[in-house]
C-alpha positions in Angstrom: 115.8 109.4 78.9 117.2 112.0 76.4 118.0 109.2 74.0 114.5 107.8 74.2 113.0 111.2 73.7 115.2 111.9 70.6 114.4 108.5 69.1 110.7 109.0 69.6 111.0 112.6 68.3 112.6 111.4 65.1 109.9 108.8 64.5 107.1 111.3 65.2 108.8 113.9 63.0 108.9 111.6 60.1 105.3 110.7 60.4 104.1 114.3 60.9 106.2 115.7 58.1 105.1 113.0 55.6 101.5 113.5 56.7 101.7 117.2 56.1 103.4 117.2 52.7 101.5 114.2 51.4 98.0 115.2 52.4 98.3 119.0 52.1 100.6 118.6 49.1 98.2 116.3 47.3 95.2 118.7 48.0 97.2 121.6 46.7 98.3 119.7 43.6 94.7 118.7 42.8 92.9 121.9 43.5 95.6 124.6 42.8 97.5 123.0 39.9 96.0 120.1 38.0 92.3 120.9 38.2 92.5 124.6 39.1 90.3 125.6 36.2 88.0 122.6 36.1 87.0 123.0 39.8 86.9 126.8 39.9 83.2 126.7 40.5 83.9 125.2 43.9 86.4 128.0 44.9 85.2 130.0 47.8 87.3 133.1 47.0 87.8 133.4 43.3 91.2 135.0 43.5 94.3 132.9 44.3 96.9 133.7 47.0 100.4 134.6 46.0 103.3 132.1 45.8 105.1 134.1 48.5 102.3 133.3 51.0 102.6 129.6 50.2 106.3 129.5 51.2 105.6 131.6 54.3 102.9 129.1 55.4 105.3 126.2 54.8 108.0 127.9 56.8 105.7 128.4 59.8 104.3 124.8 59.3 107.8 123.3 59.6 108.2 125.0 63.0 104.8 123.7 64.0 105.8 120.2 63.1 108.9 120.3 65.3 106.7 121.3 68.2 104.0 118.6 67.4 106.7 116.0 67.2 108.1 117.1 70.5 104.7 116.8 72.2 104.2 113.4 70.6 107.5 112.2 71.9 106.7 113.3 75.4 103.2 111.7 75.4 104.0 108.4 73.6 107.5 107.8 75.1 108.5 109.9 78.1 105.2 110.1 79.9 103.5 107.0 78.4 103.2 105.1 81.7 101.2 108.0 83.2 98.7 108.2 80.3 95.5 106.2 79.7 96.8 104.9 76.4 96.3 101.1 76.1 97.5 98.6 73.5 94.9 95.8 73.3 91.4 96.6 72.1 90.1 93.8 74.3 91.1 95.9 77.4 87.9 98.0 77.0 86.2 96.2 74.1 85.2 97.1 70.6 82.2 99.2 71.5 84.4 101.6 73.6 87.0 101.6 70.8 84.4 102.8 68.4 82.8 105.3 70.8 86.2 106.8 71.6 86.3 108.5 68.2 83.3 110.8 68.6 84.5 111.4 72.2 87.9 112.6 70.9 86.3 114.8 68.2 83.9 116.4 70.7 86.7 117.0 73.2 89.0 118.5 70.6 86.2 120.6 69.1 85.4 122.1 72.5 89.0 122.7 73.4 89.7 124.3 70.0 86.7 126.5 70.1 87.6 128.1 73.5 91.4 128.5 72.8 90.4 129.9 69.4 88.2 132.5 71.0 91.0 133.2 73.6 93.5 133.8 70.7 91.1 136.4 69.3 91.5 138.6 72.4 93.2 141.8 71.0 96.7 141.4 72.6 96.9 137.6 72.0 95.7 138.0 68.4 98.2 140.7 67.6 101.2 138.8 69.0 100.2 135.2 68.3 97.2 134.3 66.2 97.9 137.0 63.6 100.5 134.7 62.0 97.7 132.2 61.1 95.4 135.0 60.0 97.9 136.5 57.5 96.4 133.8 55.3 93.2 135.6 54.5 92.7 133.3 51.5 93.8 130.0 53.0 95.2 127.0 51.1 96.1 123.5 52.3 99.5 124.8 53.3 97.8 127.0 55.9 96.8 124.0 58.0 99.9 124.2 60.2 100.9 127.8 59.7 101.0 128.9 63.4 102.9 131.1 65.7 105.1 129.0 68.1 102.7 129.8 71.0 99.7 128.7 69.0 101.5 125.5 67.9 102.0 124.6 71.6 98.3 125.3 72.4 97.2 123.2 69.4 99.6 120.4 70.4 98.1 120.2 73.9 95.1 118.3 72.7 97.3 115.2 72.6 98.1 115.1 76.3 94.6 116.3 77.1 93.1 113.2 75.5 95.9 110.8 76.6 95.6 111.9 80.3 91.8 112.3 80.5 90.3 108.9 79.4 91.3 105.5 78.1 92.2 105.5 74.4 93.6 102.8 72.3 96.9 103.8 70.6 95.5 102.8 67.2 92.4 104.9 67.7 94.5 107.9 68.9 96.8 107.7 65.9 93.8 107.4 63.5 92.2 110.3 65.2 95.3 112.4 64.6 95.3 111.5 60.9 91.5 112.2 60.5 91.7 115.5 62.3 94.5 116.7 60.0 92.6 115.7 56.9 89.6 117.8 58.2 92.0 120.6 59.0 93.2 120.5 55.4 89.6 120.5 54.1 88.8 123.5 56.3 91.7 125.5 54.8 91.2 124.1 51.3 89.6 127.2 49.9 87.1 125.0 48.1 83.7 123.8 49.3 83.3 120.0 48.9 80.0 119.4 50.7 77.0 119.3 48.3 75.0 122.5 47.8 72.4 122.9 50.5 74.2 120.6 53.0 74.5 123.4 55.5 70.7 123.6 55.8 70.1 119.9 56.4 69.4 118.5 59.9 72.9 117.2 60.2 74.7 119.8 58.1 73.7 122.8 60.2 75.9 121.4 62.9 78.9 120.6 60.8 81.7 123.1 60.2 82.4 123.6 56.5 85.2 125.1 54.4 82.9 128.1 53.7 82.6 128.7 57.5 86.3 128.6 58.1 87.1 130.6 55.0 84.8 133.3 56.3 86.7 133.3 59.6 90.0 133.8 57.7 88.7 136.6 55.6 86.7 138.5 58.1 88.6 137.7 61.3 85.6 137.1 63.5 83.0 134.4 64.3 83.0 130.8 63.2 85.5 129.6 65.8 84.7 125.8 65.6 86.8 123.1 64.2 84.6 120.1 63.2 81.2 121.3 64.4 79.1 124.4 64.8 77.7 123.4 68.2 79.6 126.0 70.2 79.2 128.7 67.6 75.5 128.3 67.5 75.1 128.0 71.3 77.4 131.0 72.0 76.0 133.2 69.2 79.4 133.4 67.4 78.3 132.0 64.0 78.6 134.8 61.4 75.1 135.9 60.5 76.1 135.8 56.8 77.0 132.1 56.9 73.8 130.7 55.3 73.9 133.4 52.6 77.5 132.7 51.7 77.0 128.9 51.9 74.0 129.2 49.5 76.2 131.1 47.1 79.3 129.1 47.9 81.2 132.4 47.5 82.4 135.2 49.8 81.6 138.8 48.7 
């Protein structure tokens, strides 16, 4: 069993490390190096974080990736037979395969919102979530910059999905890729949605880089991950969100 776990952990580690450094690294290269001046009008906070903060974020992210790989090894190898992960799309059909994506995103968004609010309780924030919030001006490297406890809480979404409802292994792996891409966008420090998107019928429910950047700078409100459903329903959307989204800047 230990041999199977270690082998699965190595495979998961390779995938997670490559995903982090390729996607976050490419985003950083494009927005913070190659086109730093050309795309400055999209920058949410006009100042740029220090180089020291970048290396601190990468350090914490490496620890996070070790934990994520461990959780993946447990779910995909050690406890695989107890999960609802299936291999053949024909088992539940193409319509269910497609519908499983919004289901996973909604489940993850709900889970993230509530653990995020939990981590903002004073004692938990001070000893756990503060590590992530030291990045008051986030960059793509911030995406995995967590305290060990927060990394475990974040990783739990994988078994929550795998043990809760049937999910095709390909759909689950694609979901994990897409959720990381959106995580990088949320911490990008640049707003990519078109101006006025946040006021549209669909856009008012979608979490944006501005929304999450506000959360990092002001330490309150805007707890969602992909959507603003819970923030709007629970009254935790920062009242300045529309103003800052209109300006695409934080004051």
